C-alpha positions, 0 to 999 in steps of 0.5 A: 535526525541531524546526522547519521553515523558514517558506519552505517553509510559505509555498509554496502548491504544497507546502503549499496556499494555506490557512494553517490549522495543526495539521490532523491528520484529515478526514471527509466528511459530508453537505454538509460535512467535519469537520476535527480539529486539534491545539489546546493538547494535544487534538484539536478537531473543526470542521465546514466547508462542502464542495461536490463538483466535476467539471473539464470540458473543455467545459461542454456535457457537462453539457447536459441534466443536471437537477441543480443545477450551478454551472459557472465558467470557469477561467483558461487555454485548454487542458485542463479549462477549466471547474469544475462545482460540485455541492450533494451528493456524490450529485449529483456522482456523477450528474453523473459518470455523465452525463458518462460516458454523453455522452462514452463514456469512463470517469472513469479514461480518459486521454482523458476530457473530464472529471475526477472525483476519487472521494474526497471528502477529496482534493476537499476538500483541493484546493478549499480548499487546506487541508493536513494537519499543516501547521505541525507538527513530527514530535514534535507529531503524536500517533502510536500503533503497533500490533502483533499476534502470533497463533497458527498451527495445527499443520501450516500455514505462516501463520496464518488469522483464518478458523480458530478456533485461530488466535486473537491472543495479544498486542497491543503498543501504543506511542505517541509519548510513550513510553508502551507496553503489551503485552496478553497473551492469557495474562491475558485471552481474545481478545474482552477483548484486542480490547475493551482495545485499543479502549479504550486507543486511545480513551483515548490518542487518537492522531492517527495509527495506524501499523505495519509491514504494518498494511494487509496483516495487522494490520488485516485480522486484527483486523477478522476476529477482532472479527467472530468475537467480536461486538466493535465496534472503535470506534476513531473519535473520534466512536465509529465503527467501524474500516471496511474496503473492497477497494481496489487501488494501482498500482506501476509496471506491477503492480496491487496488491490490499489492503483500505483502512481508515478510522478517523474522525478518525484517519489510518492509515499502514503500511509494506511493502506489498510485492508478492509478484510477485518472488521474494526472489532477484530483489529481492536482485539488484535492490538489489545492482544499484542499489547498484553503479550508485549508487556508481559501480561499473556495470562490476561488474554483469555479474560480479554477474549471473555470481555469481548464475548460478553460485550457481543452477548449484551449487545454493547458493541457499536455498529462502527465496530462490526460493520464492513465497508467495501467498494463496488469494483464494477457496475450493477448490471455487469455484476447481474450478468456474471451472477446469472452466467455462473461467473461469479457468486452473489455478494452482499455488497452488490445485493445491497446496492441492488435492493437500495433506491439510490443510483450506486455505481462503480466506485461507490462504498457501502457499509453493512452488518450481518443479521440472522441467527447462527454463525453459518448464515448466508451473508448476502442474504442477511446483510443490512446497511449500517445506516439502518442499524438502531442502537435501541433495537440492535439486530446484529447476529451475535452468534456470527460475530462471536464466531469471527472473534473466536476464529481469530483467537484460534489463529493466534493460539500458537503465537499466544501459547508459546514463550517467544515474546518477552516484554520490552525492558528499558536499558537502565532497568536491564542494567540494574537487573544485571547488577542485581544478579551480579550482587547475588552471585557475589 
């Protein structure tokens, strides 16, 4: 992408009403937001005033609130008709709590008579109309990719940063200028790897840090190993350390927990925040089904389902396609205590870890599959480690997996049966079809 039509930038709904260009990062501060912008090849910081806000359906909601509030009526007669502006983030949180108490509704309730956005940067961008990367081409944004390679202790399927042996052995780094390097554990100890990685990030000064699965693996691993060695990952443009906190994201009906990270003055972008709620064979069937829908071959979907059913029945599906990989979120003693106290149900993941001779701990991942007979077996009593599956004597519960496949197919039946999706038609094909129609009409 070398240029973007001005028409798009001039659309305030797409790019905000503020025309400031080159903004690459934002950091909330007391009474202000520090904004970094690319100017003449370097990032320049400016502090901009910021006052947080709440949206209200009725100004009376803040009646009795003792804080300093400026309430302004908004245009329109429906929904949130009042804007309440507070002098500080702490005061805004107190006003939020006041509204929660008065209304009896939490901030996230669909019927709450107030709206509070819990991210100050989000509030700032909405209130000011400023936009990240406005006026910039992709090539003007300085991006750096980071990827790590680690050891896994013998006997374990996956690495765990909490195990001393599972150290980082390489850090690959590359930025959008074409520069790249690989820091090798064969040339320096792990602590030195982390320190050199930090030095290079500060020296190369990227606007964006990126990587495949960077949130669910790389950053968590780097943070844990740095903590072990007492190394500060001072990646921020002001020298601040990489900071992380537990967070969640909603994907359809599923809530995915992950650790969210911030680097002052830089943005972090990652890919493949994939849910492990579906086994690989389910994702493969969905991909194949959607491809048939989008290419106008809807009538072939029943045959696709039959092929998968035949493959399961004939045991032609590999364990990698039906195994499930999960992470131990707590220690085994803690799990046992909760099960004994009736505070949680038994879990296949934890029961397998308890039966194993390996010293599994929180953060370890295990892959397992389901054996037994019939579709309604208790998974925690019929799970086996994927590593024990033998292609010569397969023992997976085909009825269980066939039921999962059919259940998934039923969920998509309304989507499959209706005529809402049409195959993609290229522009020249569409023009040709239109011309043929005109010729026939003539």
